[in-house]
C-alpha positions as a Markdown table, in Angstrom:
| # | Residue | x | y | z |
|---|---|---|---|---|
| 1 | Met | -59.9 | 57.0 | 20.0 |
| 2 | Gly | -57.1 | 56.0 | 22.1 |
| 3 | Thr | -53.7 | 55.2 | 21.8 |
| 4 | Trp | -52.4 | 51.9 | 20.7 |
| 5 | His | -49.7 | 49.6 | 20.7 |
| 6 | His | -48.6 | 46.9 | 18.1 |
| 7 | Leu | -48.9 | 43.7 | 19.8 |
| 8 | Tyr | -48.1 | 40.1 | 17.7 |
| 9 | Val | -50.2 | 37.6 | 17.9 |
| 10 | Val | -48.7 | 34.0 | 17.9 |
| 11 | Tyr | -51.3 | 31.4 | 16.7 |
| 12 | Arg | -51.4 | 27.7 | 15.6 |
| 13 | Cys | -53.8 | 26.5 | 12.5 |
| 14 | Asp | -54.4 | 22.7 | 12.9 |
| 15 | Arg | -54.4 | 21.2 | 9.4 |
| 16 | Ser | -56.3 | 17.9 | 10.6 |
| 17 | Val | -59.2 | 19.9 | 12.3 |
| 18 | Leu | -59.7 | 21.3 | 8.7 |
| 19 | Gln | -59.7 | 18.4 | 6.6 |
| 20 | Asp | -62.6 | 17.3 | 9.1 |
| 21 | Glu | -65.2 | 18.5 | 7.4 |
| 22 | Ser | -67.7 | 17.8 | 10.7 |
| 23 | Val | -65.6 | 20.1 | 12.6 |
| 24 | Pro | -66.1 | 23.7 | 12.7 |
| 25 | Thr | -62.9 | 25.5 | 10.7 |
| 26 | Asp | -62.8 | 28.2 | 13.7 |
| 27 | His | -61.7 | 25.2 | 15.7 |
| 28 | Ala | -58.5 | 25.0 | 13.6 |
| 29 | Ile | -57.2 | 28.1 | 14.9 |
| 30 | Thr | -55.6 | 28.5 | 18.7 |
| 31 | Ile | -53.7 | 31.4 | 19.9 |
| 32 | Lys | -50.9 | 30.6 | 21.6 |
| 33 | Glu | -49.5 | 34.0 | 23.2 |
| 34 | Ile | -49.4 | 37.7 | 22.5 |
| 35 | Leu | -46.0 | 39.6 | 22.1 |
| 36 | Arg | -44.3 | 42.6 | 22.6 |
| 37 | Ser | -42.0 | 42.2 | 19.5 |
| 38 | Glu | -42.0 | 41.1 | 15.9 |
| 39 | Glu | -38.9 | 39.7 | 16.6 |
| 40 | Glu | -40.0 | 38.0 | 19.8 |
| 41 | Ala | -42.9 | 36.7 | 17.7 |
| 42 | Ile | -40.3 | 35.5 | 14.4 |
| 43 | Arg | -38.3 | 33.7 | 17.0 |
| 44 | Glu | -41.2 | 31.8 | 19.1 |
| 45 | Val | -42.9 | 31.1 | 15.9 |
| 46 | Asp | -39.8 | 29.4 | 14.1 |
| 47 | Arg | -39.3 | 27.2 | 17.7 |
| 48 | Leu | -42.7 | 26.1 | 17.9 |
| 49 | Asn | -42.7 | 25.0 | 13.9 |
| 50 | Ala | -39.3 | 23.1 | 14.6 |
| 51 | Leu | -40.7 | 21.5 | 17.5 |
| 52 | Asn | -44.1 | 20.5 | 16.3 |
| 53 | Arg | -43.3 | 20.2 | 12.6 |
| 54 | Glu | -44.8 | 16.4 | 12.7 |
| 55 | Lys | -47.8 | 17.2 | 14.6 |
| 56 | Gly | -50.0 | 18.4 | 11.5 |
| 57 | Cys | -50.3 | 21.9 | 12.9 |
| 58 | Glu | -48.4 | 25.5 | 11.7 |
| 59 | Tyr | -47.7 | 28.2 | 13.7 |
| 60 | Ser | -47.6 | 31.9 | 12.3 |
| 61 | Phe | -48.3 | 35.3 | 13.7 |
| 62 | Gln | -50.0 | 38.7 | 12.9 |
| 63 | Ser | -50.1 | 42.1 | 14.2 |
| 64 | Ala | -52.8 | 43.6 | 16.3 |
| 65 | Lys | -53.7 | 46.9 | 17.5 |
| 66 | Tyr | -54.0 | 47.2 | 21.3 |
| 67 | Tyr | -55.6 | 50.3 | 23.0 |
| 68 | Pro | -54.5 | 49.7 | 26.7 |
| 69 | Gln | -57.2 | 52.3 | 27.8 |
| 70 | Gly | -59.8 | 51.4 | 25.6 |
| 71 | Arg | -61.3 | 52.9 | 22.2 |
């Protein structure tokens, strides 16, 4: 396996989509961006949650392995 790096995926969960049973649940999650540090991801999630609090969506992040040379 090749060398990998941790990256941080910022994503949005649309609560209104989850409440509508006619829409597939995978439509509720949208990747917003991928960042290089956990600190950046925390700041961006905090900023987006404050900005979009009333819109029925919530932002979070998850770390992921990135293989620049492929597996």
